[in-house]
C-alpha positions as CSV (number, residue, x, y, z in Angstrom):
1,M,6.6,9.1,-102.3
2,S,4.6,6.5,-104.3
3,K,1.0,7.5,-104.4
4,Q,-2.0,5.7,-106.0
5,S,-1.9,6.9,-109.6
6,V,-4.6,7.6,-112.2
7,R,-3.3,4.5,-114.0
8,D,-4.3,2.4,-111.0
9,L,-8.0,3.5,-111.2
10,A,-10.6,1.5,-113.0
11,V,-12.2,4.4,-114.9
12,A,-14.2,2.6,-117.7
13,G,-17.8,4.0,-117.5
14,K,-16.8,6.2,-114.6
15,K,-17.1,10.0,-114.2
16,V,-13.7,11.2,-113.0
17,L,-13.4,14.5,-111.1
18,V,-9.9,15.9,-112.0
19,R,-8.6,18.9,-110.1
20,V,-6.4,20.5,-112.7
21,D,-4.3,23.7,-112.5
22,F,-5.5,25.9,-115.4
23,N,-4.6,29.1,-113.6
24,V,-2.9,30.4,-116.8
25,P,-1.6,33.8,-117.7
26,Q,-4.2,35.8,-119.6
27,T,-4.1,38.3,-122.5
28,P,-5.6,41.8,-122.0
29,D,-8.7,40.6,-123.7
30,G,-9.1,37.5,-121.5
31,G,-7.5,34.9,-123.8
32,V,-5.0,32.3,-122.8
33,A,-1.5,33.9,-123.0
34,D,0.4,30.7,-122.1
35,D,-1.1,27.2,-122.3
36,R,1.8,25.3,-120.7
37,R,-0.3,24.2,-117.7
38,I,-3.1,23.0,-120.0
39,R,-0.7,21.0,-122.1
40,A,0.9,19.6,-119.0
41,A,-2.5,18.0,-117.9
42,L,-3.1,16.3,-121.2
43,P,-1.4,12.9,-120.4
44,T,-3.7,12.5,-117.3
45,L,-6.8,13.5,-119.3
46,R,-6.0,11.2,-122.2
47,S,-5.3,8.3,-119.9
48,I,-8.9,8.6,-118.5
49,L,-10.5,9.1,-121.9
50,D,-8.6,6.4,-123.7
51,R,-9.8,3.9,-121.0
52,G,-13.4,4.7,-121.3
53,G,-13.9,7.3,-118.6
54,S,-15.4,10.8,-118.8
55,L,-13.9,14.0,-117.3
56,I,-15.3,16.6,-114.9
57,L,-12.6,19.2,-114.6
58,V,-12.2,21.6,-111.7
59,S,-9.8,24.6,-111.7
60,H,-9.3,28.1,-110.3
61,L,-8.2,31.1,-112.4
62,G,-6.9,34.3,-110.9
63,R,-8.0,35.8,-107.6
64,P,-11.8,36.4,-107.6
65,T,-13.1,39.0,-105.2
66,G,-16.8,38.0,-105.1
67,D,-17.9,40.8,-107.3
68,P,-19.4,39.2,-110.5
69,A,-18.6,42.1,-112.7
70,A,-15.0,42.4,-111.5
71,D,-14.6,38.6,-111.6
72,A,-15.9,38.2,-115.2
73,P,-12.3,38.0,-116.6
74,F,-11.7,34.9,-114.4
75,R,-14.4,32.8,-116.1
76,L,-13.0,29.7,-117.7
77,D,-14.6,30.0,-121.2
78,A,-11.3,30.8,-122.9
79,V,-9.5,28.0,-121.0
80,A,-12.3,25.6,-122.1
81,A,-11.9,26.7,-125.7
82,R,-8.1,26.2,-125.7
83,L,-8.4,22.8,-124.1
84,Q,-10.9,21.8,-126.8
85,E,-8.3,22.8,-129.4
86,L,-5.5,20.9,-127.7
87,I,-7.3,17.7,-126.9
88,G,-9.3,17.4,-130.1
89,R,-12.7,16.7,-128.4
90,P,-15.7,18.7,-127.5
91,V,-15.5,20.4,-124.1
92,V,-18.7,21.5,-122.4
93,K,-18.3,24.6,-120.2
94,A,-20.7,24.7,-117.3
95,G,-21.8,28.1,-116.1
96,D,-21.4,27.2,-112.4
97,T,-19.5,24.8,-110.2
98,V,-22.0,22.9,-108.2
99,G,-25.3,24.5,-109.3
100,P,-27.9,23.4,-111.8
101,E,-25.8,23.9,-114.9
102,A,-23.0,21.8,-113.5
103,R,-25.4,19.1,-112.3
104,A,-27.1,18.9,-115.7
105,A,-23.9,18.8,-117.7
106,C,-22.4,16.1,-115.5
107,A,-25.6,14.0,-115.6
108,Q,-25.5,14.0,-119.4
109,L,-21.8,12.9,-119.6
110,Q,-21.1,9.9,-121.6
111,P,-17.8,7.9,-121.8
112,G,-15.2,10.1,-123.6
113,G,-17.0,13.3,-122.7
114,I,-15.5,16.4,-121.1
115,V,-17.1,19.0,-118.8
116,I,-15.2,21.8,-117.3
117,L,-16.9,23.5,-114.3
118,E,-16.8,27.2,-113.7
119,N,-14.0,28.7,-111.6
120,V,-14.0,26.9,-108.3
121,R,-12.9,30.0,-106.4
122,F,-16.2,31.7,-107.4
123,N,-17.6,29.6,-104.4
124,K,-16.7,30.8,-100.9
125,G,-16.7,27.2,-99.8
126,E,-13.6,26.5,-101.8
127,K,-11.3,28.7,-99.7
128,T,-13.0,27.8,-96.4
129,G,-12.9,24.0,-97.0
130,D,-16.7,23.9,-96.5
131,P,-17.8,20.3,-96.1
132,E,-21.2,20.9,-97.7
133,F,-19.6,22.5,-100.8
134,A,-17.1,19.6,-100.9
135,R,-20.0,17.0,-100.7
136,R,-21.9,18.7,-103.6
137,L,-18.8,18.9,-105.8
138,A,-17.8,15.3,-105.1
139,G,-21.3,14.1,-105.7
140,L,-20.9,14.9,-109.4
141,A,-18.4,12.1,-110.0
142,D,-17.4,8.5,-109.2
143,C,-13.6,9.0,-108.7
144,Y,-11.2,11.8,-107.9
145,V,-7.8,12.7,-109.4
146,N,-5.4,15.4,-108.1
147,D,-3.4,16.7,-111.1
148,A,-2.9,20.3,-109.8
149,F,0.6,20.4,-108.4
150,G,0.6,24.1,-108.4
151,T,-2.2,24.1,-105.8
152,C,-1.0,21.1,-103.7
153,H,0.3,23.4,-100.9
154,R,-3.2,24.8,-100.4
155,D,-5.8,23.2,-98.1
156,E,-8.8,24.3,-100.2
157,A,-11.9,22.2,-100.5
158,S,-11.1,20.8,-104.0
159,M,-7.7,19.7,-102.8
160,V,-8.5,18.1,-99.4
161,A,-12.2,18.0,-98.4
162,V,-13.4,16.8,-101.8
163,P,-11.1,13.7,-102.2
164,Q,-12.1,12.8,-98.6
165,Q,-15.6,12.3,-99.9
166,F,-14.5,9.4,-102.0
167,P,-13.5,5.9,-100.9
168,P,-9.7,5.6,-100.7
169,D,-9.6,3.2,-103.7
170,R,-11.2,6.0,-105.8
171,R,-8.6,8.7,-105.1
172,A,-5.4,9.1,-107.1
173,I,-2.8,11.6,-108.3
174,G,-2.4,12.4,-112.0
175,V,0.6,12.0,-114.3
176,L,1.7,15.6,-113.8
177,V,1.7,15.4,-110.0
178,E,3.4,11.9,-110.2
179,K,6.2,13.4,-112.2
180,E,6.6,16.3,-109.9
181,L,6.9,14.0,-106.9
182,M,9.4,11.8,-108.7
183,I,11.7,14.8,-109.4
184,L,11.3,16.1,-105.8
185,D,12.3,12.6,-104.5
186,T,15.4,12.9,-106.6
187,L,16.2,16.4,-105.4
188,L,15.5,15.8,-101.7
189,R,16.4,12.1,-101.2
190,Y,18.5,10.6,-104.0
191,P,20.4,13.3,-105.8
192,K,23.4,12.4,-107.9
193,H,26.5,14.4,-106.9
194,A,27.8,16.9,-107.5
195,Y,24.5,18.5,-106.5
196,V,24.1,22.1,-107.4
197,A,21.3,24.5,-106.4
198,V,21.0,27.9,-108.2
199,M,18.9,30.4,-106.3
200,G,17.9,33.8,-107.6
201,G,15.0,36.2,-107.4
202,A,14.5,39.4,-105.4
203,K,14.3,38.4,-101.8
204,V,16.4,36.4,-99.4
205,S,13.3,36.2,-97.2
206,D,11.5,34.1,-99.8
207,K,14.3,31.5,-99.8
208,I,15.4,31.3,-96.2
209,T,13.9,27.9,-95.4
210,V,14.8,26.5,-98.9
211,I,18.4,27.4,-98.4
212,E,18.5,26.0,-94.8
213,N,17.0,22.7,-96.1
214,L,19.1,22.4,-99.3
215,I,22.4,23.5,-97.8
216,K,22.6,20.1,-96.0
217,K,22.2,18.3,-99.3
218,V,24.0,20.3,-102.0
219,D,27.6,20.6,-102.9
220,R,27.3,24.2,-104.3
221,L,24.7,26.9,-103.8
222,L,25.0,29.5,-106.5
223,I,23.4,32.9,-105.7
224,G,22.0,35.4,-108.2
225,G,19.3,38.0,-108.6
226,A,18.6,40.9,-106.3
227,M,19.0,38.8,-103.3
228,T,22.7,38.9,-104.0
229,Y,22.9,42.4,-102.7
230,T,21.5,41.6,-99.3
231,F,24.2,38.9,-98.9
232,L,26.9,41.4,-100.0
233,Q,25.7,44.2,-97.7
234,A,25.7,41.6,-94.9
235,Q,29.4,41.2,-95.6
236,G,30.0,44.9,-95.4
237,I,30.4,45.3,-99.2
238,A,29.0,48.5,-100.8
239,I,26.1,47.8,-103.1
240,G,25.3,51.3,-104.4
241,R,21.6,51.7,-105.0
242,S,21.0,48.0,-105.6
243,K,17.9,46.4,-104.1
244,V,18.4,45.2,-100.5
245,E,16.3,43.8,-97.7
246,A,17.8,45.9,-94.9
247,D,15.8,44.0,-92.2
248,K,17.2,40.6,-93.4
249,L,21.0,41.3,-93.0
250,D,21.2,39.2,-89.9
251,V,19.4,36.4,-91.6
252,A,21.8,36.7,-94.6
253,R,24.8,36.5,-92.2
254,S,23.5,33.4,-90.5
255,L,22.9,31.7,-93.9
256,L,26.5,32.6,-95.0
257,D,27.8,31.1,-91.8
258,L,25.6,28.0,-92.2
259,A,26.6,27.4,-95.8
260,G,30.3,28.2,-95.6
261,E,32.2,27.6,-98.8
262,K,29.2,25.9,-100.4
263,L,27.6,29.3,-101.0
264,V,29.0,31.1,-104.1
265,L,28.2,34.8,-104.7
266,P,28.7,36.5,-108.1
267,A,32.2,37.5,-109.0
268,D,31.0,40.4,-111.1
269,H,27.8,42.4,-111.8
270,L,26.0,44.1,-114.6
271,V,25.3,47.6,-113.1
272,A,22.9,50.1,-114.6
273,S,22.4,53.8,-114.1
274,A,18.7,53.1,-113.5
275,P,16.7,49.9,-113.1
276,E,15.0,50.2,-116.5
277,A,15.4,49.5,-120.2
278,G,17.7,51.9,-122.0
279,A,19.8,52.8,-119.0
280,A,23.6,53.0,-119.3
281,T,25.3,49.8,-118.1
282,Q,28.8,48.6,-117.1
283,V,30.3,45.4,-115.8
284,V,32.1,45.7,-112.4
285,G,33.7,43.4,-109.9
286,R,32.1,42.0,-106.8
287,A,33.0,44.9,-104.6
288,E,33.1,47.7,-107.2
289,I,29.5,48.7,-107.5
290,P,29.4,52.6,-107.8
291,E,27.4,54.6,-105.3
292,D,24.8,55.6,-107.9
293,G,24.7,52.1,-109.6
294,F,22.0,49.5,-109.6
295,G,23.0,45.8,-109.7
296,M,20.7,44.3,-112.3
297,D,22.3,41.0,-113.4
298,I,25.2,38.7,-112.8
299,G,28.3,39.6,-115.0
300,P,30.0,37.6,-117.7
301,A,32.7,36.1,-115.4
302,T,30.0,34.8,-113.1
303,C,28.1,33.4,-116.0
304,A,31.2,31.5,-117.0
305,E,31.9,30.3,-113.4
306,Y,28.4,29.2,-112.8
307,G,28.2,27.5,-116.2
308,A,31.4,25.5,-115.4
309,I,30.0,24.4,-112.1
310,I,26.7,23.3,-113.7
311,K,28.6,21.4,-116.4
312,Q,30.3,19.2,-113.8
313,A,27.1,18.5,-111.8
314,G,25.1,15.4,-111.5
315,T,21.9,17.1,-110.3
316,V,20.9,20.8,-110.7
317,V,17.9,22.6,-109.3
318,W,17.2,26.2,-110.3
319,N,14.7,28.6,-108.7
320,G,14.7,32.3,-109.4
321,P,16.2,34.5,-112.2
322,M,19.7,36.0,-112.1
323,G,18.5,39.4,-113.0
324,K,15.5,41.4,-114.3
325,F,15.3,39.1,-117.3
326,E,12.1,40.8,-118.6
327,V,14.4,43.5,-119.9
328,E,16.7,42.2,-122.6
329,A,19.7,44.1,-121.4
330,F,19.4,42.4,-118.0
331,A,18.6,38.9,-119.3
332,H,22.1,37.6,-120.1
333,G,22.7,35.9,-116.7
334,T,19.3,34.2,-116.6
335,R,19.8,33.0,-120.2
336,A,23.3,31.7,-119.4
337,I,22.0,29.6,-116.5
338,A,19.2,28.3,-118.8
339,E,21.7,27.4,-121.5
340,A,24.1,25.8,-119.1
341,M,21.3,23.6,-117.8
342,A,20.1,22.7,-121.3
343,A,23.6,21.6,-122.2
344,S,24.1,19.6,-119.1
345,S,23.9,15.8,-118.8
346,A,22.8,16.1,-115.2
347,V,19.3,15.7,-113.9
348,T,18.1,19.3,-114.3
349,A,15.0,20.7,-112.6
350,V,13.6,24.2,-112.9
351,G,11.4,25.6,-110.2
352,G,8.1,27.2,-111.1
353,G,7.2,30.9,-111.4
354,E,9.8,33.2,-113.1
355,S,12.4,30.5,-113.7
356,A,9.9,28.4,-115.7
357,E,8.8,31.5,-117.5
358,A,12.4,32.3,-118.4
359,I,13.3,28.9,-119.7
360,E,10.1,28.9,-121.8
361,K,11.0,32.4,-123.1
362,F,14.4,31.2,-124.2
363,G,13.0,28.1,-125.9
364,L,15.0,25.7,-123.7
365,A,12.2,24.0,-121.7
366,D,12.3,20.8,-123.7
367,R,16.1,20.4,-123.1
368,V,15.9,20.1,-119.3
369,T,14.7,17.1,-117.3
370,H,11.8,18.9,-115.6
371,V,10.1,22.3,-115.5
372,S,7.7,22.4,-112.5
373,T,4.2,23.7,-113.0
374,G,4.1,24.8,-109.3
375,G,5.9,27.9,-108.2
376,G,4.9,28.1,-104.5
377,A,4.3,24.4,-104.2
378,F,7.7,23.5,-105.6
379,L,9.4,26.0,-103.3
380,E,7.6,24.7,-100.2
381,A,8.4,21.1,-101.2
382,L,12.1,22.1,-101.4
383,E,11.7,23.5,-97.9
384,G,10.8,20.0,-96.8
385,K,7.1,20.7,-96.1
386,S,4.4,18.0,-96.6
387,F,1.0,18.6,-98.1
388,N,-2.4,17.6,-96.8
389,S,-3.6,17.4,-100.4
390,L,-1.2,14.5,-100.9
391,A,-1.7,12.9,-97.5
392,V,-5.4,12.2,-98.4
393,I,-4.3,10.1,-101.5
394,P,-3.4,6.5,-100.5
395,D,0.1,5.2,-101.0
396,R,0.4,2.7,-103.8
397,S,0.1,-0.8,-102.4
């Protein structure tokens, strides 16, 4: 999918409205706990600034309720301060999104200047796609750039209705979104074989459509995480007190039938006496989980098996941890997958959410081909879904 890029826009002397995804994790005092998404937007922002444009940045943060007091932690002041540090230029933070402060700040913008508007979700029109809200937001700028991959699966005003206010030749995607689409093109259309998908996380139900779509394309589908135990119980294997989706056993059976030998389940497990730090642990075989045991991670034999499969791969996509990696005792399997991908010569893509958090935690993010900034968007793209936010951006001619 080749879309009109920010590099195709004539931005000199123009005010460019950039929809970014600065929905970053926060510290207890409201600071920026992880600036990865801000850093990921810098290539797009610098491209515009270096060519004589100015920036009007739009983002959401958290899930505002409409109560000003309760929503105060979701103001973008800390994000603006962190962006200013990273980009090395003054950043003006407007106190509203389309109100008098925003209009005044944007009117005063000069080439090379940066304004970040207040949290776009403080406005009801964002969620409803209100055309009047979209018109007012678009009216602040001359061009529009979508660089918010993590929100591309949403039909919110800033993603769809706002770009529709601009002429087609003034709409584009940013560098971050362009990179995401390129890797998805590789994963869904042009993978190098052997093609391996690693799927973890808690719920089979979260991955049904992804597995159904990928199983036709991959050579191996490696399963880990708590979803393992739903698959095992569907086969009649005792899982002790491990987490299971009892209402998804029929779904698991159908996926097992669909995947056949492509689907690989863990050969062993790390089992704990309780699902918490400090619990007694033991390694057991696939069908040897004790009645009072909780499966918390893949075992060492599975780590070795999965690592060997990844080593021989040409393309690897990973979404979902192998265990409760937030607890060090249960992080070995997730770390093993991260290390195997980092050591691989394959095209290696890590889905957003917990997988991205894990590979960052282990210090290996720079050693894989791509770490997606979009959890839900990445997963929905792997399901084969198309996004209205991208349909409104013209194809590159």
